[in-house]
C-alpha positions as CSV (number, residue, x, y, z in Angstrom):
1,X,-12.5,-9.1,7.0
2,X,-10.0,-8.6,4.1
3,X,-9.6,-11.8,2.4
4,X,-7.2,-10.1,-0.6
5,X,-3.3,-11.4,0.3
6,X,-0.9,-8.9,1.2
7,X,2.4,-8.2,-0.3
8,X,5.3,-6.4,0.9
9,X,7.5,-3.8,-0.9
10,X,11.2,-3.1,-0.7
11,X,12.1,-0.3,1.5
12,X,14.9,1.7,2.0
13,X,15.6,2.7,5.6
14,X,18.0,5.1,7.6
15,X,19.1,4.1,11.0
16,X,21.8,5.3,13.7
17,X,23.3,2.6,15.9
18,X,22.8,3.5,19.7
19,X,26.7,3.7,20.4
20,X,26.3,6.4,22.4
21,X,22.6,6.3,23.7
22,X,22.1,7.1,27.0
23,X,19.3,8.9,29.1
24,X,21.0,12.2,30.9
25,X,17.7,14.6,30.4
26,X,14.5,14.3,30.3
27,X,12.4,15.9,27.2
28,X,9.3,13.2,27.2
29,X,7.5,11.7,30.0
30,X,9.5,8.3,28.9
31,X,12.5,9.6,29.9
32,X,14.2,9.0,33.5
33,X,18.0,9.9,34.1
34,X,17.7,7.9,37.2
35,X,17.1,4.7,35.1
36,X,20.4,3.4,33.7
37,X,20.7,2.4,30.3
38,X,22.1,-1.1,29.7
39,X,24.2,-0.1,26.4
40,X,25.3,-3.3,25.3
41,X,21.6,-4.8,25.4
42,X,20.5,-1.4,23.6
43,X,23.1,-2.1,20.9
44,X,21.8,-5.9,20.8
45,X,18.1,-4.9,20.4
46,X,18.8,-2.1,17.7
47,X,21.0,-4.6,15.6
48,X,18.0,-7.5,15.9
49,X,15.8,-4.7,14.4
50,X,18.3,-3.8,11.4
51,X,18.9,-7.2,10.5
52,X,15.3,-8.4,10.5
53,X,14.7,-5.5,7.9
54,X,17.4,-6.7,5.9
55,X,16.1,-10.2,6.2
56,X,12.7,-9.2,5.0
57,X,14.7,-7.9,1.8
58,X,14.6,-4.3,2.8
59,X,17.9,-2.0,2.5
60,X,19.1,-0.2,5.6
61,X,21.4,2.7,5.5
62,X,23.5,3.7,8.4
63,X,24.1,7.3,9.7
64,X,27.2,7.4,11.8
65,X,26.4,8.4,15.8
66,X,27.9,11.3,17.4
67,X,28.9,11.0,21.2
68,X,27.5,14.5,21.8
69,X,24.1,13.4,20.4
70,X,22.6,10.2,22.6
71,X,19.3,10.4,20.9
72,X,20.6,10.1,17.6
73,X,19.6,6.3,17.6
74,X,15.9,7.6,16.8
75,X,16.4,8.4,13.2
76,X,13.2,9.1,12.3
77,X,13.1,12.3,13.8
78,X,15.9,13.7,11.4
79,X,14.0,14.3,8.3
80,X,10.8,13.3,6.1
81,X,11.6,12.2,2.6
82,X,8.7,12.0,0.1
83,X,9.2,11.6,-3.3
84,X,13.0,11.9,-3.3
85,X,12.7,15.0,-1.7
86,X,13.9,15.9,1.9
87,X,12.2,18.3,4.2
88,X,14.9,18.3,7.1
89,X,14.3,18.6,10.8
90,X,14.2,21.7,13.2
91,X,14.2,20.3,16.7
92,X,12.0,21.6,19.6
93,X,14.9,21.0,22.4
94,X,18.3,22.2,22.1
95,X,19.4,18.8,23.1
96,X,18.8,17.3,19.8
97,X,19.3,20.5,17.9
98,X,22.5,19.4,16.0
99,X,20.9,16.3,14.7
100,X,19.6,18.1,11.9
101,X,22.6,19.0,10.5
102,X,24.0,15.5,10.8
103,X,21.1,14.2,9.0
104,X,21.4,17.0,6.1
105,X,25.2,16.0,5.4
106,X,24.1,12.5,5.0
107,X,21.7,13.4,2.5
108,X,23.9,15.8,0.8
109,X,26.8,13.2,1.0
110,X,24.5,10.3,-0.5
111,X,23.3,11.5,-3.9
112,X,20.9,14.1,-2.9
113,X,21.1,17.3,-4.5
114,X,21.2,20.6,-2.6
115,X,17.9,22.0,-3.8
116,X,16.3,18.5,-2.9
117,X,17.3,19.1,0.9
118,X,15.2,21.8,2.4
119,X,16.4,23.4,5.7
120,X,12.7,23.9,7.4
121,X,11.6,27.4,8.5
122,X,9.7,26.2,11.3
123,X,9.9,23.3,13.9
124,X,9.2,20.0,13.0
125,X,10.9,16.5,14.1
126,X,10.7,14.6,10.8
127,X,8.6,11.3,10.9
128,X,7.9,11.7,14.3
129,X,5.3,14.1,13.4
130,X,4.7,13.2,9.6
131,X,3.2,10.0,8.6
132,X,2.9,9.3,4.8
133,X,0.1,7.9,3.2
134,X,-0.8,7.6,-1.0
135,X,-3.6,10.7,-0.5
136,X,-2.1,12.5,2.6
137,X,0.7,13.6,4.9
138,X,-0.5,13.2,8.6
139,X,0.7,15.9,10.6
140,X,0.8,15.7,14.4
141,X,1.3,19.3,16.6
142,X,0.7,20.0,20.1
143,X,4.0,18.9,22.0
144,X,6.9,19.3,19.4
145,X,6.1,20.2,15.9
146,X,4.8,23.8,15.0
147,X,1.4,24.2,13.0
148,X,3.6,26.5,10.5
149,X,5.4,23.4,9.6
150,X,2.2,21.9,8.0
151,X,1.9,24.6,5.5
152,X,5.7,24.4,4.9
153,X,5.4,20.6,4.3
154,X,2.4,20.9,1.8
155,X,4.3,23.4,-0.2
156,X,7.3,21.6,-0.5
157,X,5.9,18.4,-1.3
158,X,3.0,19.4,-3.0
159,X,0.9,17.0,-1.3
160,X,-2.2,17.9,1.0
161,X,-1.3,18.0,4.7
162,X,-4.0,16.9,7.3
163,X,-3.1,18.5,10.7
164,X,-3.7,16.4,14.0
165,X,-3.9,17.9,17.3
166,X,-2.0,15.7,20.1
167,X,-3.1,16.3,23.6
168,X,-1.7,13.4,25.8
169,X,2.2,14.1,26.6
170,X,2.9,10.5,26.6
171,X,2.2,10.6,22.9
172,X,4.2,13.2,22.1
173,X,5.0,12.7,18.7
174,X,2.1,11.0,16.1
175,X,4.3,8.2,15.5
176,X,3.6,7.3,19.2
177,X,-0.2,7.3,18.4
178,X,-0.5,6.4,14.9
179,X,1.0,4.2,12.5
180,X,0.7,3.5,8.6
181,X,-0.3,0.1,8.0
182,X,-0.4,0.2,4.1
183,X,0.6,3.3,2.8
184,X,-0.6,2.6,-0.8
185,X,-4.2,1.8,0.7
186,X,-4.6,4.5,3.2
187,X,-4.9,2.0,6.0
188,X,-3.8,3.0,9.6
189,X,-3.8,1.9,13.0
190,X,-4.2,4.6,16.0
191,X,-5.1,5.2,19.6
192,X,-8.1,8.0,19.8
193,X,-7.4,9.1,23.2
194,X,-4.1,10.4,22.1
195,X,-5.9,13.0,20.0
196,X,-8.2,16.1,20.5
197,X,-12.1,15.6,19.6
198,X,-11.7,17.3,16.4
199,X,-8.7,15.2,15.4
200,X,-10.7,12.0,16.4
201,X,-13.4,13.1,13.9
202,X,-11.2,13.7,11.2
203,X,-9.4,10.4,11.5
204,X,-12.9,8.6,12.0
205,X,-13.8,10.4,8.6
206,X,-10.7,9.8,6.8
207,X,-10.2,6.1,8.0
208,X,-13.4,4.5,8.7
209,X,-12.1,1.0,8.9
210,X,-8.7,1.8,10.9
211,X,-7.5,-0.4,13.4
212,X,-8.2,1.0,17.0
213,X,-5.6,0.3,19.7
214,X,-6.4,-0.1,23.1
215,X,-5.1,1.9,25.9
216,X,-2.9,-0.8,27.0
217,X,-1.2,-1.4,23.6
218,X,-0.8,2.3,23.0
219,X,1.0,2.5,26.5
220,X,3.3,0.0,25.4
221,X,4.1,2.0,22.6
222,X,2.5,-0.5,20.3
223,X,1.7,2.1,17.6
224,X,5.4,3.2,17.1
225,X,5.6,0.4,14.2
226,X,6.7,0.3,10.7
227,X,5.0,-1.8,8.1
228,X,6.2,-2.7,4.4
229,X,2.5,-3.5,3.4
230,X,2.6,-7.1,4.8
231,X,4.9,-7.2,7.6
232,X,4.3,-5.1,10.6
233,X,7.4,-4.7,12.7
234,X,6.4,-3.6,16.4
235,X,6.9,-3.6,20.1
236,X,6.3,-7.2,21.3
237,X,4.6,-5.9,24.5
238,X,1.8,-4.6,22.6
239,X,0.1,-8.4,22.4
240,X,-3.3,-6.9,21.8
241,X,-2.5,-5.8,18.4
242,X,-1.2,-9.3,16.9
243,X,-4.8,-10.9,16.4
244,X,-6.3,-7.9,14.7
245,X,-3.2,-7.4,12.3
246,X,-3.4,-11.1,11.5
247,X,-7.4,-10.4,10.8
248,X,-6.5,-8.0,8.3
249,X,-4.0,-10.2,6.6
250,X,-1.0,-8.7,8.1
251,X,2.1,-10.7,9.7
252,X,3.0,-9.2,13.1
253,X,6.6,-9.2,14.1
254,X,7.1,-8.6,17.7
255,X,10.5,-6.7,18.6
256,X,12.0,-6.1,22.0
257,X,13.6,-2.6,22.1
258,X,13.0,-2.3,26.0
259,X,16.3,-0.1,26.6
260,X,15.3,2.3,23.8
261,X,12.1,2.8,25.2
262,X,13.7,4.7,28.2
263,X,14.4,7.2,25.6
264,X,10.7,7.0,24.8
265,X,11.2,5.2,21.6
266,X,10.8,2.1,19.7
267,X,10.5,0.6,16.3
268,X,9.5,3.4,14.1
269,X,11.4,5.9,16.1
270,X,14.4,4.0,15.1
271,X,13.5,4.0,11.5
272,X,13.4,6.9,8.9
273,X,11.9,5.7,5.5
274,X,13.7,7.0,2.4
275,X,10.9,6.9,-0.1
276,X,11.9,7.4,-3.7
């Protein structure tokens, strides 16, 4: 197992407080409007995640919540930022469509030039389905994002995009089934059964030393994680991942986002990375 010490690198994240979070519709298998949300608890859990990022030396920018958009807390879905360029989102479901404009307005109001912020032609849900490593952009499809968005991302970012087919509705976004552990070293962890046979073969070829998650840890949304190259923030219920992460030199940091899980998201869903 790796003995080289892990080092974290400062990151810049965009988050949106769950001020108006609720579950009033169902657009993924995790959502059930019959289960009430404890909003004060959701806010406390989110604030703890925000503060933990800051305690680790990262910068957290804030997107203002909109009372008409209860899922804005899942800020990862609003855009993908690579090399300082922004590919906006085009949501699959009308309930979230206006979030794309809110994200675009934030970027244009915070130093990004108009020609660096692209309004997409094809459906993609930001970092829900795009994961970035040094060598590739991994791109999920099958439930939300269109395969046509993969070519669009490749042309816009000028980086090779690898399409991956998702086949289990519980893992409707790539960030529920795969997490980048060390972007500089192309290290990931993932749950094979979330992918089609061909995509599993591609992942095995690209990442022969990947950390493979169990069904139990995937079902706890343990792969909806954020890593800075050393610290891996992930749902605390994914207990089976903590030991293997430590064996590889990472420091797992368990987070309780149980209220936000009612909307189908956890650590990564709440966190969009602003890559310079």
